[in-house]
C-alpha positions in Angstrom: 15.1 -27.0 -8.2 18.5 -26.3 -7.6 18.2 -22.7 -8.3 15.5 -22.2 -5.9 18.1 -24.4 -3.4 20.9 -21.6 -4.4 18.5 -18.9 -4.1 17.3 -20.2 -0.4 21.1 -20.3 0.5 21.6 -16.8 -0.7 18.9 -15.2 1.0 19.6 -16.6 4.5 23.5 -15.9 3.2 22.1 -12.2 2.7 20.3 -11.7 5.7 22.9 -13.5 8.5 25.9 -11.6 7.2 24.4 -8.4 7.9 24.8 -7.1 4.7 24.6 -3.7 5.0 23.0 -3.0 1.2 20.1 -5.7 1.6 19.0 -4.6 4.8 19.1 -0.8 4.0 17.2 -1.8 0.7 14.7 -4.1 3.0 13.9 -1.0 5.8 13.5 1.7 2.7 10.7 -0.8 1.0 9.2 -1.4 4.4 9.5 2.7 5.2 8.2 3.5 1.6 5.2 1.1 1.5 4.0 1.4 5.2 4.1 5.3 5.1 2.0 5.3 1.7 -0.3 2.6 3.4 -0.9 4.6 6.7 -1.7 8.0 4.4 -4.0 6.0 2.1 -5.8 4.9 5.2 -5.9 8.7 6.8 -7.7 9.5 3.5 -9.7 6.7 2.3 -11.0 5.4 5.3 -13.2 9.0 5.6 -13.7 9.0 2.1 -15.1 5.6 1.9 -17.5 6.2 4.7 -19.0 9.5 2.9 -19.4 7.4 0.2 -21.2 4.7 1.7 -23.4 6.6 4.2 -23.9 9.7 1.9 -26.6 10.8 -0.4 -26.0 12.9 -3.4 -26.3 13.6 -7.2 -23.4 11.1 -9.0 -22.6 8.8 -6.1 -23.0 5.7 -8.3 -20.6 7.4 -10.6 -18.1 8.3 -8.0 -18.3 4.8 -6.7 -17.8 3.3 -9.9 -15.1 5.7 -10.7 -13.2 4.5 -7.5 -13.6 0.9 -8.5 -12.2 1.4 -11.9 -9.0 3.1 -10.2 -8.8 -0.1 -7.8 -7.3 -1.8 -10.8 -5.2 1.2 -12.1 -1.8 -0.3 -13.6 1.1 1.2 -11.0 3.0 2.0 -14.3 0.4 4.7 -15.3 0.4 5.8 -11.7 4.1 6.4 -11.9 4.3 8.1 -15.3 1.4 10.5 -14.3 3.4 11.7 -11.2 6.5 11.7 -13.6 4.7 14.1 -15.7 3.7 16.6 -12.4 7.3 16.5 -10.8 9.8 16.4 -14.3 11.8 19.3 -14.7 9.2 20.7 -17.5 5.9 19.8 -15.3 4.2 21.7 -12.9 5.8 21.0 -9.7 9.3 20.4 -11.4 11.0 22.9 -9.3 9.8 20.6 -5.8 12.9 18.4 -6.7 11.0 15.5 -5.6 11.8 13.4 -8.6 14.0 10.6 -7.9 13.2 10.7 -4.1 11.7 8.4 -1.7 9.1 11.0 -1.0 8.0 10.9 -4.7 8.0 7.1 -4.2 5.7 7.5 -1.3 3.2 9.8 -3.1 2.7 7.3 -6.0 2.4 4.5 -3.9 -0.3 6.6 -1.9 -2.1 6.8 -5.1 -2.1 3.3 -5.8 -3.4 2.2 -2.4 -5.8 5.0 -1.5 -8.6 3.8 -4.3 -8.1 0.1 -2.9 -8.5 1.4 0.6 -11.5 3.8 -0.3 -13.4 1.1 -1.9 -13.0 -1.7 0.6 -14.1 1.0 3.7 -17.2 1.7 1.4 -17.9 -1.8 1.1 -17.2 -2.6 4.9 -19.5 0.3 6.0 -22.3 -0.3 3.6 -22.5 -3.9 5.3 -23.4 -2.9 8.5 -27.5 -2.4 9.2 -28.2 0.7 7.7 -30.2 1.7 11.1 -26.9 1.6 13.2 -25.6 5.0 13.4 -29.5 6.3 14.4 -29.4 3.7 16.8 -26.0 4.8 18.4 -27.0 8.6 18.3 -30.4 7.6 19.9 -28.5 5.9 22.7 -26.4 8.8 23.7 -23.2 8.2 21.2 -22.0 11.7 20.2 -20.3 11.9 16.8 -16.6 10.5 17.2 -18.0 7.8 19.6 -20.3 7.0 16.9 -17.5 6.8 14.4 -15.4 4.8 16.7 -18.2 1.9 17.3 -19.0 1.9 13.8 -15.2 1.4 12.8 -15.0 -1.7 15.3 -17.9 -3.1 13.8 -16.7 -2.9 10.5 -13.0 -3.7 11.5 -12.7 -6.7 9.6 -13.5 -4.7 6.4 -11.0 -1.9 7.3 -8.3 -4.4 7.9 -8.9 -6.3 4.7 -8.7 -2.8 3.4 -4.9 -2.0 5.0 -3.9 -5.2 3.8 -5.3 -4.9 0.3 -3.6 -1.4 0.1 -0.3 -2.7 1.4 -0.1 -5.7 -0.4 -0.6 -3.8 -3.7 2.1 -1.2 -2.8 4.9 -3.2 -1.5 4.9 -5.4 -4.6 4.6 -3.1 -7.4 7.6 -2.0 -9.7 6.4 0.1 -12.2 5.6 3.2 -10.4 8.6 2.6 -8.1 10.8 2.7 -11.2 9.5 5.3 -13.2 9.5 8.2 -10.0 12.2 6.6 -8.2 14.9 5.8 -10.5 16.0 2.7 -8.7 18.9 4.8 -7.8 21.5 2.8 -5.5 21.5 3.9 -1.9 18.8 6.4 -2.4 15.4 4.9 -3.9 16.2 1.1 -4.6 13.9 -1.0 -2.9 13.4 -4.8 -3.4 11.1 -4.7 -6.4 13.4 -2.8 -8.2 16.2 -4.4 -6.7 14.9 -7.5 -8.4 14.9 -6.0 -11.8 18.5 -5.0 -11.6 20.1 -7.9 -10.8 18.1 -9.9 -13.2 18.9 -8.0 -15.9 22.7 -8.6 -14.8 21.8 -12.3 -15.1 22.1 -12.7 -11.2 19.3 -15.2 -10.9 20.2 -16.5 -7.4 20.4 -13.0 -6.0 17.1 -12.0 -8.1 15.2 -15.4 -6.5 16.8 -14.4 -3.1 15.6 -11.0 -3.2 12.0 -12.1 -3.9 12.0 -14.8 -1.3 12.9 -12.0 1.2 10.0 -9.6 -0.4 7.7 -12.6 0.0 8.4 -12.9 3.6 8.3 -9.2 4.7 4.9 -8.7 2.9 3.5 -12.2 5.0 5.0 -11.1 8.2 2.9 -7.3 8.0 0.1 -9.2 6.7 0.1 -12.1 9.3 0.5 -8.9 11.8 -2.6 -7.3 10.4 -4.4 -10.6 10.1 -4.0 -11.6 13.8 -5.4 -7.9 14.7 -8.3 -8.6 12.2 -8.9 -11.8 13.5 -8.7 -11.2 17.3 -12.0 -11.5 19.4 -12.8 -9.4 22.5 -12.6 -11.3 25.6 
């Protein structure tokens, strides 16, 4: 209990003192995770829609692969990205390894299967005849997609929350492809590992509390949007 009280005090001290390093880490954490989640939504929602409404050979196999990828260990994803961008890898000359861009890519690969899976499930939950009904009422392609997205918004926003929650809390991939470089690629999860290794438990718990508050704040905003009802 004393450790928790000390950690709460340390967290408040770090935030209110305007500590440049902790705010840099917080902003970097938020930027990388939000960027990865946004990219996952751009790719994952259309793919989820295609899997939900498409009828093609091997569709069940593809859905099974997506569902399996939803549980892929982040450290394995980080290892795959590392192998591609290491000096001897196919993209070794890009210089992206141990950069925030590599971390965005790794987190994007983690979040995308979640977004595809949740999006496909939310679209499949709609009445099968709804797209044809909208077409018969004169809705064009984009209008139809917009109306379907509105009907499935609860599931689509759940996809956003699932993807964001998965990437902001992961440490293995970020550590593998980012290297936990101070002032460059260190985020809250890797910072927790660093200070824990130095035995600074109060600071580690303080970082953990800040991470929880950050994740809760973003998720709460998305939850308000999800649960909002039209007047």
